[in-house]
C-alpha positions in Angstrom: -11.6 5.0 4.9 -9.6 5.6 8.1 -8.4 3.4 10.9 -7.9 5.4 14.1 -7.3 2.5 16.3 -4.8 -0.4 16.2 -6.0 -3.4 14.4 -4.4 -5.9 16.8 -2.1 -6.1 19.8 0.2 -9.0 20.2 2.9 -10.1 22.6 6.3 -10.8 21.0 9.3 -11.8 23.1 8.0 -9.9 26.1 7.0 -6.8 24.3 3.5 -5.6 23.4 3.3 -4.8 19.7 0.5 -2.9 18.0 -0.3 -3.8 14.3 -2.1 -1.1 12.4 -3.6 -1.4 8.8 -2.0 1.0 6.3 -4.9 1.6 3.8 -4.8 1.0 0.8 -1.6 -1.0 1.0 -1.0 -4.6 1.9 1.1 -3.5 4.9 0.8 -3.3 8.7 2.6 -0.7 10.7 4.2 -2.1 13.8 4.8 -0.2 17.0 6.1 -1.2 20.3 3.8 0.0 23.1 5.1 0.4 26.6 2.2 1.4 28.9 4.5 3.9 30.7 6.0 5.4 27.5 4.9 6.7 24.1 4.6 4.1 21.4 7.6 3.8 19.2 7.4 2.7 15.6 9.4 -0.4 14.7 8.6 -0.4 11.1 6.2 -2.1 8.7 5.5 -5.6 7.5 5.0 -5.3 3.8 3.9 -7.5 0.9 1.3 -9.2 3.0 -0.6 -10.0 -0.2 2.3 -12.2 -1.4 4.0 -15.3 -0.3 7.0 -13.3 0.8 6.0 -10.7 3.4 8.9 -8.9 5.0 9.7 -6.6 7.9 11.2 -3.1 7.1 12.7 -1.7 10.3 12.3 2.1 10.5 13.8 2.9 13.9 17.6 2.4 14.4 17.2 1.8 18.1 15.0 -1.2 17.4 17.2 -2.9 14.7 18.8 -5.5 17.0 15.6 -6.6 18.8 13.4 -6.5 15.7 16.0 -8.4 13.6 16.2 -11.1 16.3 12.4 -11.5 16.4 11.6 -10.7 12.7 10.2 -14.2 11.9 7.7 -13.9 14.8 6.8 -10.3 14.0 6.1 -11.2 10.4 4.2 -14.4 11.3 1.9 -12.4 13.6 1.4 -9.8 10.9 0.4 -12.4 8.5 -2.1 -13.8 11.0 -3.5 -10.3 11.7 -3.7 -9.6 7.9 -5.6 -12.8 7.2 -8.1 -11.9 10.0 -8.5 -8.3 8.6 -9.0 -9.4 5.0 -11.4 -12.2 6.1 -13.5 -9.7 8.0 -13.4 -7.3 5.0 -14.4 -10.0 2.5 -17.2 -11.2 4.8 
């Protein structure tokens, strides 16, 4: 199974973020997408199948912004994950 497109696009603190399923893990890759630039990976929200999901930041240039908005980034990832698993489970 392969996901070629982003699962969801969400606005967080003025930035458009793409969330992409990472099969077969309970994880979503998060990229910031500026329509005039290439997408830049922020990191991943992991442990979405637990009560303690967390953001792992992969890009040093995004640490400050992502840390400041990590609660919202994770909350949106949980919402997206719930929608994905609900759709998969029928």
